[in-house]
C-alpha positions as CSV (number, residue, x, y, z in Angstrom):
1,X,100.4,-55.5,27.5
2,X,97.0,-56.4,29.5
3,X,95.6,-59.7,29.6
4,X,91.9,-59.6,29.0
5,X,89.5,-62.5,30.2
6,X,87.1,-62.2,27.4
7,X,84.7,-59.4,28.8
8,X,84.1,-61.2,32.0
9,X,84.6,-59.9,35.6
10,X,86.7,-62.0,37.9
11,X,85.3,-62.8,41.1
12,X,87.3,-61.3,44.1
13,X,88.8,-63.7,46.7
14,X,86.8,-62.3,49.5
15,X,83.4,-63.0,47.6
16,X,84.6,-66.6,47.1
17,X,85.5,-66.9,50.6
18,X,81.9,-65.6,51.7
19,X,80.1,-68.0,49.4
20,X,82.2,-71.0,50.7
21,X,81.2,-69.9,54.3
22,X,77.7,-69.6,53.5
23,X,77.8,-73.0,52.0
24,X,79.3,-74.6,54.9
25,X,77.1,-72.7,57.6
26,X,74.1,-74.4,55.4
27,X,75.7,-77.7,55.9
28,X,75.9,-77.2,59.5
29,X,72.5,-76.4,59.9
30,X,71.2,-79.2,57.9
31,X,73.3,-81.7,59.8
32,X,72.1,-80.0,63.3
33,X,68.3,-80.8,62.2
34,X,69.0,-84.1,60.8
35,X,70.9,-85.0,64.0
36,X,68.2,-84.0,66.2
37,X,65.8,-86.1,64.3
38,X,68.0,-89.1,64.5
39,X,68.4,-88.6,68.2
40,X,64.6,-88.6,68.7
41,X,64.3,-91.8,66.6
42,X,67.2,-93.6,68.6
43,X,65.3,-92.6,72.0
44,X,61.9,-93.8,70.8
45,X,63.7,-97.2,69.8
46,X,65.6,-97.2,73.1
47,X,62.2,-96.6,74.9
48,X,60.5,-99.6,72.8
49,X,63.5,-102.0,73.8
50,X,63.2,-101.1,77.4
51,X,59.5,-102.1,77.3
52,X,59.6,-105.2,75.8
53,X,62.9,-106.6,77.3
54,X,62.8,-109.9,79.3
55,X,65.2,-112.2,81.0
56,X,65.8,-115.5,79.3
57,X,68.3,-118.2,79.5
58,X,70.5,-118.8,76.5
59,X,73.3,-121.2,75.2
60,X,75.8,-119.1,73.1
61,X,76.9,-121.4,70.2
62,X,78.7,-118.7,68.2
63,X,79.4,-115.2,67.5
64,X,80.7,-113.2,64.7
65,X,80.6,-109.9,63.1
66,X,78.9,-110.4,59.7
67,X,77.3,-108.4,57.1
68,X,73.3,-108.4,57.3
69,X,72.7,-110.7,54.2
70,X,74.9,-113.2,55.6
71,X,73.8,-113.1,59.0
72,X,71.0,-115.8,58.8
73,X,68.5,-113.3,60.1
74,X,65.1,-113.9,58.9
75,X,64.4,-111.8,55.7
76,X,61.6,-109.6,57.3
77,X,64.3,-108.2,59.6
78,X,66.9,-107.7,56.7
79,X,64.4,-105.6,54.8
80,X,64.0,-103.5,57.8
81,X,67.7,-102.5,58.2
82,X,68.4,-99.4,56.7
83,X,70.5,-99.6,53.2
84,X,73.5,-97.7,54.8
85,X,73.6,-100.4,57.4
86,X,73.5,-103.3,55.2
87,X,77.1,-103.2,54.0
88,X,78.4,-102.8,57.6
89,X,79.0,-105.7,59.7
90,X,76.9,-106.4,62.9
91,X,77.6,-108.3,65.9
92,X,75.5,-111.6,65.2
93,X,75.3,-114.5,67.6
94,X,74.0,-117.7,67.4
95,X,72.1,-119.1,70.4
96,X,70.1,-122.1,71.4
97,X,66.8,-121.0,73.1
98,X,65.2,-123.8,74.4
99,X,64.9,-126.6,71.5
100,X,65.2,-123.8,69.0
101,X,68.7,-122.5,67.4
102,X,68.4,-119.0,66.1
103,X,70.7,-116.1,65.2
104,X,70.3,-112.8,67.3
105,X,71.9,-109.5,67.1
106,X,73.8,-108.0,70.2
107,X,74.4,-104.8,71.5
108,X,78.0,-103.3,70.4
109,X,78.9,-102.6,73.9
110,X,78.5,-106.2,75.0
111,X,79.5,-108.5,72.0
112,X,83.0,-108.7,73.3
113,X,81.8,-110.0,76.8
114,X,79.5,-112.6,75.5
115,X,81.2,-116.0,76.2
116,X,81.1,-118.6,73.5
117,X,79.8,-122.2,74.4
118,X,78.4,-121.1,77.8
119,X,75.0,-120.6,79.3
120,X,74.1,-117.2,80.3
121,X,71.2,-115.2,81.5
122,X,70.4,-112.6,78.7
123,X,68.0,-109.6,78.7
124,X,66.3,-109.7,75.5
125,X,64.2,-107.5,73.3
126,X,62.9,-109.6,70.4
127,X,66.0,-110.9,68.6
128,X,68.2,-108.0,70.0
129,X,70.6,-108.9,73.1
130,X,70.9,-105.9,75.4
131,X,72.6,-107.3,78.4
132,X,74.3,-110.6,79.6
133,X,75.1,-112.2,82.9
134,X,76.8,-115.4,83.8
135,X,74.5,-118.3,84.8
136,X,77.2,-120.1,86.4
137,X,80.3,-118.5,87.7
138,X,81.6,-115.2,86.4
139,X,82.0,-113.6,82.8
140,X,85.5,-113.1,81.8
141,X,86.2,-109.6,81.3
142,X,87.8,-109.0,77.9
143,X,91.2,-107.0,77.9
144,X,90.8,-103.8,76.2
145,X,93.0,-103.2,73.0
146,X,95.9,-100.9,73.6
147,X,95.0,-98.8,70.4
148,X,91.5,-98.1,69.7
149,X,90.1,-96.8,66.4
150,X,88.9,-93.4,66.1
151,X,85.2,-94.7,65.9
152,X,85.5,-96.7,68.9
153,X,86.9,-93.5,70.7
154,X,84.0,-91.3,69.6
155,X,81.4,-94.1,70.5
156,X,82.8,-94.2,73.9
157,X,82.5,-90.4,74.4
158,X,79.0,-90.4,73.0
159,X,78.2,-93.2,75.7
160,X,79.5,-91.3,78.5
161,X,77.9,-88.1,77.4
162,X,74.4,-89.7,77.1
163,X,74.7,-91.2,80.4
164,X,75.7,-87.9,82.0
165,X,72.8,-86.4,80.2
166,X,70.3,-89.3,81.5
167,X,71.7,-88.3,85.0
168,X,70.9,-84.6,84.7
169,X,67.6,-85.4,83.4
170,X,66.7,-87.6,86.4
171,X,68.0,-85.0,88.7
172,X,66.0,-82.3,87.2
173,X,62.7,-84.4,87.3
174,X,63.6,-85.3,90.8
175,X,63.8,-81.5,91.6
176,X,60.6,-80.6,89.6
177,X,58.7,-83.2,91.9
178,X,59.9,-81.9,95.2
179,X,58.5,-78.2,94.1
C-alpha cells in the first residue's frame, strides 16, 4: 500500500536546504550594506561632534539611566531620537551650567566615571558630554564589574577595533604624504 499526497510532488531535502541558504545569503548581503550605511552616518556624526565640542565647567547634580521620554530633555531632542532608541535607557546627567540647571546626555564610555555632586571640566557638544576631567583632584576610577554582559563585551571589542582602524588610517595618510 502506498501513501499518496494528493498528486503533489514533495520537495527534496537538498532543494529546501538550497532555498534556506539562498535566503540566509540574501539577509547577510542586506545586513552588510545596512551596516556600511550606518557606519557612514556614525562617522559623519562623530565629525560634527568633534567640530562643535568645547570645554566647559559643570557641576554634576545627578546621573541616571532613563528612557528618553522620562529624561527631561527638550521635546525637539526627543523627537529627533530614532524610534528604536526611544525605549532604551540613555545615560542622562543633570548638571548646573552657570546659573542654569539642565539635563544632558553622556557618552556611554564615560558615564560610569562621572562623579556626582562635584565640579568637573567637561568636553561638551551641544547637550552631549563626550569627555570629563576633574577640576579639583582626580576622578575616582570605577572598578569594573567582574562579569560583563554580552553587549558590553561586544561594545568594548568594537571600540578597540575602531581605535585600531583609526591608527591604521593615520599611518596610511602619513605614508601617502611622505611620497
